[in-house]
C-alpha positions as CSV (number, residue, x, y, z in Angstrom):
1,M,-26.9,-98.7,-11.2
2,S,-26.8,-95.2,-9.6
3,S,-25.7,-92.2,-10.7
4,T,-23.6,-89.6,-9.2
5,A,-24.6,-86.0,-10.0
6,P,-21.5,-83.8,-11.8
7,P,-20.1,-81.4,-9.2
8,T,-21.3,-78.1,-9.4
9,T,-19.1,-74.9,-9.7
10,S,-19.7,-71.6,-8.3
11,T,-17.8,-68.2,-9.5
12,A,-17.0,-66.3,-6.9
13,T,-18.6,-62.6,-7.7
14,P,-15.1,-60.1,-6.9
15,P,-15.9,-57.3,-3.8
16,T,-16.9,-54.1,-4.9
17,L,-15.8,-51.2,-3.5
18,S,-18.1,-49.0,-1.9
19,K,-19.4,-45.8,-3.3
20,R,-17.2,-44.0,-0.7
21,A,-13.7,-45.9,-1.5
22,E,-14.2,-45.6,-4.8
23,I,-14.3,-41.1,-4.6
24,L,-11.3,-41.7,-2.2
25,L,-9.2,-43.8,-5.0
26,K,-10.8,-41.3,-7.3
27,I,-9.4,-38.3,-5.9
28,A,-6.1,-40.0,-4.8
29,M,-5.6,-40.7,-8.6
30,V,-6.2,-37.1,-9.0
31,I,-3.4,-35.9,-6.6
32,S,-1.0,-38.5,-7.2
33,G,-0.5,-37.1,-10.6
34,P,0.7,-33.7,-10.0
35,L,2.5,-34.6,-7.0
36,L,4.8,-36.7,-8.7
37,L,4.8,-34.4,-11.6
38,L,6.1,-31.9,-8.6
39,G,8.4,-34.1,-7.3
40,L,10.2,-34.9,-10.4
41,L,10.8,-31.2,-10.8
42,E,11.7,-30.6,-7.5
43,G,14.3,-33.1,-7.9
44,T,15.3,-32.3,-11.3
45,A,15.9,-28.4,-9.5
46,Y,17.6,-30.0,-7.1
47,I,20.6,-31.1,-9.4
48,W,20.6,-28.2,-11.3
49,E,20.9,-25.6,-8.0
50,R,23.7,-28.3,-6.8
51,G,25.7,-27.4,-10.5
52,Q,25.1,-24.0,-10.4
53,A,26.5,-23.8,-6.3
54,N,29.5,-24.8,-8.2
55,G,29.2,-22.8,-11.6
56,I,30.8,-19.6,-12.2
57,Y,27.3,-17.6,-11.4
58,A,27.6,-19.8,-7.9
59,W,27.1,-16.3,-5.6
60,E,24.6,-14.6,-7.8
61,L,22.6,-17.1,-8.7
62,V,22.7,-19.8,-5.3
63,A,24.3,-17.7,-2.5
64,S,21.6,-14.8,-2.8
65,R,18.9,-17.0,-2.4
66,R,20.2,-19.2,0.2
67,L,21.1,-17.7,3.4
68,D,19.4,-17.7,6.4
69,W,18.1,-13.9,7.5
70,I,17.3,-13.1,10.8
71,Q,15.5,-9.7,11.1
72,Y,15.5,-7.0,13.6
73,P,13.6,-4.3,13.2
74,E,14.9,-1.7,15.9
75,P,16.3,0.6,16.6
76,G,15.4,2.8,13.7
77,A,15.3,1.3,10.4
78,G,16.7,-1.8,12.5
79,Y,19.0,-4.5,10.5
80,T,19.3,-8.0,9.3
81,L,22.2,-10.5,10.7
82,M,22.5,-14.3,9.4
83,A,21.1,-16.6,10.7
84,P,24.3,-17.8,13.8
85,G,25.8,-21.5,13.4
86,K,25.3,-21.8,9.9
87,H,27.0,-23.4,7.0
88,Y,27.3,-22.3,3.3
89,E,29.5,-23.5,0.3
90,W,29.5,-22.0,-3.1
91,R,31.6,-22.5,-5.5
92,G,34.1,-24.5,-2.9
93,I,34.3,-21.0,-0.9
94,P,33.2,-22.2,2.5
95,V,31.0,-19.6,4.2
96,D,30.5,-20.0,8.2
97,I,28.4,-17.7,10.4
98,N,29.7,-17.1,14.0
99,S,27.1,-17.1,16.9
100,H,26.4,-13.5,16.5
101,G,25.6,-14.0,13.0
102,L,28.3,-12.7,11.0
103,R,30.8,-14.2,8.8
104,N,33.6,-13.6,11.3
105,P,36.4,-15.7,13.4
106,E,34.1,-16.4,17.4
107,T,34.7,-13.0,18.7
108,P,33.6,-12.0,22.5
109,Y,32.3,-8.6,23.0
110,E,34.8,-8.4,26.2
111,K,38.0,-6.6,24.3
112,P,41.0,-8.5,25.8
113,K,43.3,-6.2,27.4
114,D,46.2,-4.0,24.5
115,T,44.1,-4.9,22.0
116,F,43.3,-2.6,19.3
117,R,39.8,-3.2,17.6
118,I,38.2,-2.4,14.5
119,L,34.5,-2.9,13.8
120,N,34.4,-3.0,9.9
121,L,30.7,-1.7,8.9
122,G,29.9,-3.0,5.8
123,D,27.8,-5.1,3.4
124,S,28.2,-7.2,1.0
125,I,32.1,-6.2,-0.3
126,A,33.4,-6.3,3.3
127,M,31.6,-9.9,4.6
128,G,33.6,-10.9,1.4
129,W,31.2,-12.1,-1.7
130,G,32.7,-14.3,-3.6
131,V,36.3,-14.6,-1.6
132,G,37.2,-17.0,1.2
133,E,36.9,-15.5,4.7
134,T,40.9,-15.1,5.2
135,E,41.2,-13.8,1.9
136,T,38.7,-10.7,2.7
137,Y,40.7,-7.2,3.2
138,G,39.2,-6.8,7.3
139,Q,41.1,-10.6,7.9
140,Q,44.1,-9.3,5.5
141,L,44.4,-6.3,7.3
142,E,44.4,-7.7,10.5
143,H,47.3,-9.6,9.4
144,L,49.4,-6.7,8.2
145,L,48.8,-4.5,11.2
146,N,49.8,-7.5,13.6
147,E,52.9,-8.3,11.8
148,Q,54.5,-4.8,12.3
149,A,52.8,-4.5,16.3
150,T,55.7,-4.0,18.9
151,G,54.8,-5.2,22.2
152,S,52.3,-6.2,23.6
153,L,49.6,-4.6,21.5
154,H,46.9,-7.2,19.1
155,Y,44.8,-6.2,16.4
156,E,41.5,-7.1,15.7
157,V,39.7,-6.7,13.0
158,I,35.9,-7.6,13.2
159,N,34.0,-8.5,10.3
160,A,30.5,-6.6,11.1
161,A,29.3,-6.5,7.6
162,V,26.3,-8.5,6.1
163,P,24.9,-8.8,2.4
164,G,22.0,-6.1,1.7
165,W,23.2,-3.5,4.5
166,N,22.6,-0.2,3.3
167,L,23.8,3.2,5.8
168,E,20.3,2.8,7.6
169,N,21.1,-1.0,8.7
170,E,24.8,-0.2,9.5
171,L,23.7,2.5,12.1
172,A,21.0,0.5,13.3
173,Y,23.4,-2.5,14.1
174,L,26.3,0.1,15.6
175,Q,23.9,1.5,17.9
176,A,22.7,-2.0,18.9
177,E,25.6,-4.3,19.2
178,G,28.4,-3.0,17.4
179,L,29.5,-0.5,19.9
180,K,29.1,-4.1,22.4
181,Y,32.3,-4.6,20.9
182,K,34.3,-1.3,22.0
183,P,35.9,-0.7,19.1
184,D,38.8,1.5,18.9
185,L,38.3,2.3,15.3
186,I,35.2,2.3,13.2
187,L,35.9,1.3,9.8
188,L,32.8,2.0,7.2
189,D,32.8,0.4,3.9
190,M,30.7,2.7,1.8
191,T,29.4,1.1,-2.1
192,L,28.3,2.7,-4.9
193,V,24.9,0.4,-4.9
194,N,23.9,-0.9,-1.7
195,D,24.4,2.4,0.0
196,I,23.5,5.3,-2.6
197,Y,20.1,4.0,-4.0
198,G,19.5,0.6,-2.0
199,K,16.9,-0.1,0.4
200,S,16.8,-0.8,3.9
201,A,17.6,-4.8,3.9
202,L,14.4,-5.1,5.5
203,L,12.4,-3.6,3.3
204,A,14.3,-5.2,0.3
205,Q,13.2,-8.5,2.0
206,K,9.4,-8.6,2.5
207,R,7.7,-10.2,-0.3
208,S,4.6,-11.6,0.1
209,T,4.7,-14.6,2.4
210,P,3.3,-17.7,0.0
211,I,6.5,-16.6,-2.4
212,E,9.1,-15.9,0.3
213,W,8.1,-19.7,1.5
214,L,8.6,-20.7,-2.2
215,R,11.8,-19.3,-2.7
216,T,13.4,-20.3,0.9
217,H,12.2,-24.0,1.4
218,T,11.6,-25.4,-2.3
219,Y,14.2,-25.6,-5.3
220,F,11.5,-25.9,-8.2
221,W,10.7,-22.2,-7.6
222,P,14.3,-20.9,-8.2
223,F,14.6,-23.1,-11.0
224,L,11.4,-21.8,-12.8
225,T,11.8,-18.2,-11.7
226,I,15.3,-18.3,-12.8
227,Q,14.5,-19.8,-16.4
228,L,11.4,-17.3,-16.8
229,R,14.3,-14.8,-16.5
230,W,16.3,-16.4,-19.1
231,I,13.5,-16.3,-21.7
232,E,12.5,-13.2,-21.2
233,A,16.2,-12.0,-21.2
234,R,16.8,-13.3,-24.6
235,A,13.3,-12.5,-25.8
236,K,14.5,-8.9,-25.4
237,G,18.1,-9.2,-27.1
238,R,20.2,-9.9,-24.0
239,E,22.7,-12.2,-22.8
240,R,22.2,-12.6,-19.4
241,I,19.9,-11.5,-16.7
242,S,19.8,-8.6,-14.9
243,V,21.6,-10.5,-12.0
244,I,24.5,-11.3,-13.7
245,N,24.3,-8.6,-16.6
246,P,24.1,-5.2,-14.9
247,P,23.0,-2.2,-16.1
248,T,26.1,0.0,-17.5
249,E,24.5,3.8,-17.1
250,A,26.1,5.3,-13.8
251,A,22.4,7.0,-13.0
252,S,21.4,3.4,-12.2
253,Y,23.8,3.7,-9.4
254,F,23.7,7.1,-8.1
255,P,22.6,10.7,-8.5
256,L,24.5,12.4,-11.4
257,D,23.6,15.6,-9.8
258,P,26.3,16.7,-7.0
259,K,23.2,18.6,-5.4
260,A,20.7,15.9,-5.3
261,K,18.5,15.5,-2.4
262,Q,20.5,11.9,-1.8
263,W,23.7,13.1,-1.3
264,T,22.4,14.8,1.7
265,T,20.7,12.1,3.1
266,I,23.7,9.7,2.8
267,W,26.0,12.6,4.3
268,N,24.0,12.8,7.4
269,E,23.6,8.8,7.9
270,T,27.5,8.8,7.7
271,L,27.8,11.7,10.3
272,A,25.5,9.9,11.8
273,I,27.9,6.9,12.2
274,D,31.0,9.4,13.2
275,R,29.1,10.7,15.9
276,L,28.4,7.6,17.5
277,A,32.0,6.3,17.1
278,E,33.3,10.0,18.4
279,E,30.7,9.6,21.6
280,N,32.2,6.4,22.1
281,N,36.1,7.2,21.8
282,A,36.6,6.0,19.0
283,H,38.6,6.6,15.6
284,F,36.6,6.7,11.9
285,L,37.5,5.9,9.0
286,L,35.5,6.4,5.7
287,L,36.4,3.6,2.5
288,L,34.8,4.3,-0.9
289,F,34.4,1.4,-3.1
290,P,34.3,1.9,-7.3
291,V,32.2,-0.2,-9.1
292,E,34.2,-2.0,-12.1
293,F,32.9,0.6,-14.6
294,Q,34.7,3.1,-13.0
295,V,38.2,1.5,-13.0
296,L,38.0,0.5,-16.9
297,D,36.2,3.5,-18.0
298,E,37.6,6.5,-17.1
299,S,35.0,8.9,-18.4
300,Y,32.9,7.1,-16.1
301,S,31.1,9.2,-14.1
302,T,32.8,9.9,-10.4
303,V,30.1,12.2,-8.8
304,P,30.4,9.8,-5.2
305,Q,33.7,10.1,-5.1
306,E,34.0,13.6,-5.6
307,V,31.0,14.6,-3.4
308,L,31.7,12.6,-0.8
309,T,35.6,13.3,-0.5
310,T,34.4,16.9,-0.4
311,K,32.5,16.7,2.4
312,A,34.5,14.0,4.5
313,V,37.2,17.6,4.1
314,E,34.6,20.0,4.9
315,S,33.4,17.5,7.9
316,N,37.0,16.6,9.1
317,I,36.4,12.7,8.1
318,P,39.5,10.8,7.1
319,A,38.4,9.3,3.9
320,L,39.9,6.8,1.6
321,D,39.1,6.8,-2.1
322,L,40.0,3.3,-3.4
323,L,39.4,4.1,-7.0
324,P,42.9,5.3,-8.1
325,A,44.7,2.7,-6.2
326,Y,42.1,0.1,-8.4
327,R,42.8,1.8,-11.6
328,R,47.3,2.1,-11.0
329,A,47.0,-1.7,-9.9
330,C,44.9,-2.1,-13.6
331,E,47.5,-0.4,-15.5
332,E,50.0,-2.3,-14.1
333,K,48.6,-5.9,-14.3
334,P,51.1,-8.1,-15.5
335,G,50.5,-9.2,-19.1
336,G,48.5,-6.4,-19.7
337,A,45.3,-3.7,-18.9
338,C,42.6,-4.9,-17.3
339,H,39.1,-5.6,-19.0
340,Q,35.6,-6.1,-18.7
341,E,35.0,-9.5,-16.0
342,D,38.8,-10.5,-15.9
343,H,37.9,-11.1,-12.5
344,Y,41.9,-9.2,-11.8
345,L,40.3,-7.3,-9.0
346,F,36.7,-7.9,-8.9
347,A,35.0,-11.6,-8.4
348,D,31.7,-11.1,-10.5
349,V,30.7,-8.9,-13.2
350,W,30.7,-5.4,-11.4
351,M,31.5,-4.6,-7.7
352,H,32.7,-7.7,-5.1
353,P,36.5,-7.2,-5.1
354,S,38.7,-10.1,-6.1
355,A,40.8,-12.2,-3.6
356,Y,43.2,-9.5,-5.2
357,G,41.2,-6.3,-5.0
358,H,40.4,-7.7,-1.0
359,K,44.8,-7.7,-0.7
360,L,45.1,-4.3,-2.7
361,T,42.6,-2.8,-0.5
362,A,44.0,-4.2,3.0
363,I,47.4,-2.6,1.8
364,E,45.7,0.8,1.3
365,I,44.0,1.1,4.3
366,K,47.2,0.1,6.4
367,A,49.4,2.5,4.6
368,F,46.4,5.4,5.4
369,L,46.0,4.4,9.0
370,D,50.1,4.6,9.5
371,E,49.3,8.1,8.8
372,M,46.2,8.6,10.5
373,L,47.2,7.3,14.3
374,E,51.1,8.0,14.4
């Protein structure tokens, strides 16, 4: 009788990773954790920003960070323009930038026959911060002027205004591009924020390269910086961060001394724009915008209006101070006088006009021009 040997079983030894593969796997595990966390944070920040873009502070917290800029370092102090062809939407308000880097209907440099052109130089106020394009005082002024135009005469108002510009930037833009439109009138929007203490738009954007990249190319960086500002504000007993809670002191916006050197600097830049207008056979009108504090509180300093209107008279420059009209409108407001942040004349918390503020401005300019140009 023969016997058969039982089958032998063998256990396979699992393959082992090479030392190099083990190192690479450990590196991948070390890297993937932070990347996953960063991705989660970026996604959370994106959702947060989309919500903010439709919220009450959309323009302050999102728009100011998301506009794309192109910098032009010459002539003079240089200027910035918004990147051509861009479309934005904040708080349900569309913002479209034309091929010339302006929030304005597409307009060629060449002026059509029988056209009276107004070049509206300014900053975020003239650009229409917080309102629709057709609600800006420039567009409303164009409509009012064309309503009364006779014969073949047609009016165009070009919104040559960019957020963050000061007088140096406006002068540089006028020299480089504005005069190409061959304006018949240059309307200069002067505000008590950007134009008195405001830095050149180019200087204001000079952050370190890594910070600027994070600010413009990520969602988590703006999210974190804003949250940290909220923590800091609450620790100091403030209800809001600075961008939506501006200082109330007049000295934060302009010198209280009428003889301060800054007024001479500001006026010299205004005179330079006026000279360019005269050299190019264009009329010139200086437009003075108030801040909400001045409108609501008659004891609030009006040094800018006093200094600039006096200098305008001395230089024979037409100037329109909007403060009286704004105060009158608030006194006559249906349902009672204005109060801070009621958004009757102002779209935000301090200086940008609401749609009605823009309409009132257009009416005042129209009345002023009727007398000035007759």
